[in-house]
N, C-alpha and C positions, 0 to 999 in steps of 0.2 A: 250868545250862541254856543260858545265854548268856554267852559270854566274849569280851570285847574286849581285845586286847592291843596296846599301843603304836601305836594307830591314828592315822595322819596322812592328812588329806584337805583339799580346799579347792576353790576355784573360780578357774579361770584361773591367774593368777600369784599369787593370794592363798591362803595357807595358813590354814585355819579351825580345824583341830584339830592340836595339836602333840604327838602320841604319847600319847593318852589310853588308860587301861585301866580297865575296870569289869567287874563280874560281877553277873548276876541269877540267883539260885537258884530252882529250881522251887517254885511256890506263893507266892513273895514278891510284894509290891508295893514296887517300888524307885522312888524319886524322883530326878530329875536337875534340880537347881535352879541358877539363875544369872541374871545380868542379861541384858537384851536384847543380842544380838550376841555372847554368850559362846560360842556354838557348839552350843547344845542341840538345835535343830531339825536342824542339820547332822549331829549324832550319830545321830539317828533315821533320817535319810535315808540315811546311809552304811550303817547296819545293814540297812535294807530294800533296798539295792542301787540307790538312786537317785543316789547320789554315789559316784564311783569312789575306791577306796583308792589312796593313794600309797605307803603303807607300813603294816606291822602286819597283824593278823589278826582275823577275826571267826569264832567257832565257835558253832554252835547245835546242841544235843544231840550234841555231839562231832563234828559235821561242819563242815568249813571252808566258809563261805558268802561269803567275801570274793571279789568279782568275779562272783558268781552273779547271774543276771538276776532281777528282782523277782518274776515269776510263779513261779519255782522256789522262791524264799524263802517266798512265801505258801503254796505247796503243802506246804512242809516244816512249816508250822504257825505262822508268824510273821506277824502282821497289823499294819498301821499305820493308825491313825486320825489323819489329818493336821491340822495347824493350819488354821483357817479352814473346817473341815468338808468342803469340796470335794465336795458332793453333785452329781449330774448334774441340773442345774436343769430341763431340758425332759423328763426322764423322770419317771414316776410314783414315788410312795413304794415301791410294790411292785416296780417294775422296778429301783430303786436297791438294794433288799434282795437281789434275785436276782443283781445284778451282784457282790455280795459272795460269792456261791456259784458264780461262773462256772466255777471249776475242778473243781467237784464233779459227779459223775454220779448220785448217789443221790437221785433226784428226790423220792421220798416222804419221805425224811429232810429234804431241803431244805424241803419244804412244812411239815413238823412244826417245824423250827427257825424258819421264818417266823412260824408261829402263836405260838411262844414269845416271839418279839420283840414281836408285837402284844400279848401278855399283859403283857409288861413295860412297853410303851409304848402304852397305849390310844389316845392321840391319833394315833399313826401308823395304828392300825387304822381309826380314823374317816376318815383321809385317804388311805387306801391307793391310791386312783385319782387323787389330786391331784398336780399337778406339784410336784416337790420345791422348785423355785425360788420357789414361792408360800408356803412354810412360814415360820413365824417362826424367829428365830435359835435359840431353844431347841429347837424341833421339828426343825430341821435337825441340831442336835448329837445329838439322840436318834437320828435316822436314820443319821448317820455312825457312831455307836457300834453300832447294830443291824447296819449293813452290814458292819462289821469282824467282828462275832461270827458272821455267816453263814458264814464260812469255817471255823468250828470251830477257832479258833487255840489252840495250846498257850501262846503268849505274845502279848499284844496291847500295842502301844505307842500311848500317847495323847500328842498334841502340843498343849499349851495348850487343854484341853477347856473351860475356863471363860471363855475370851477372848470379850469382847463380850456376855456373858449377864447377865441380871438376877440379883440376889442369890438370890432364891428358886429360880431355875433352877440356879444354881451349886451350891447345897446339894444339890439332887436329883441333879445330875450326879455329884458326889463320892460320894453314897450308892450310886449305881449302880456306880461304879468299885470301891468297897469290896465290893459284892456279887459282882462279877465275880471279884475275888481270892478271896473266901470260897467261891465255887463251885469253885475249883480251877484257874482260869486265871491264869497268871503275868502280871504287869503291870509295864511300864516306863513311868513317867509323867513327862513334862515339863510343868511348871506354873508360871505367873507368880505365883500365890498361894503363896508359899513356906511360910507357916505352915500352911496347909491341907494342902499336900503332905507336909510333915514330920510333921504330926500324924497322918496316916493311914498313912504308909509303914512298912515293916519295916526298910528300909535306905535311905540316901541318899548322893548324890555332889554336891559343889559344883563347878561348872565356871566358871572365870574365864579370859577371854582364850584360850580353846581348850585349857586345861589343867585337869585335876582337881587341886584344891588341898586338898580336905578330904573325908572320908567317915566314915560312922558311922551309928548308929541315928538315927531321927528325933529322939528325945529328946536324944541327944548333940549334934546340930546345933542344935536349938532352944536348948540351954544354952550354946552356943559364943558368946563375946563378939563375934567378928567377924561371925558370921552374924546375931546379934541387931541389931547396929548397921547392917549393910549391907543386910539383906534383911527384917528383921522390925520395922523402925521403932523400934529401940532397946530 
């Protein structure tokens, strides 16, 4: 479904990714783990068209999307739920959800999808007219996930969804991401909690200093001595 080959990109004079390659197959939950500054968020931003490629290619469903503008990538079925949630703080919960569907013209289906989001996240239904900036961190994360799903993506990328959340909210967030995969939507997950990411994923890549240094099933990476010492606390 998603193929990244020899991707090089960066910011200004700094190269952040040094020719990385990865693949996400349809129906999988794939994790990308690594230390802060390894290039995980840059990888997602490059895939979604927010960071320009310097070399390499990105293909989604067989189509080259390298250099394509973000709205066209979203329209192709690839959604990005960014780090820090990035909700529109002065807009209501409902308006935020509708922004996730701004490329769609099937208004009755949009309304039905919005109702499904409210069923999944009852707290959002209770606060549908409330400004998103007044929500708790956990509620904002639920809103960011719901907003991404409103585009009806074939693949959704999550960037650090557990960041800054209370442990009970983290567990619920991970359960929701599993359900998204189980419903048939492909997932690419960047997550600081390496054990949780590896425990739930079908396949994983380890990124260090802008390079993929290891890949395999979640169980294989959990059993790897380097991963255990560097990312899983021994």
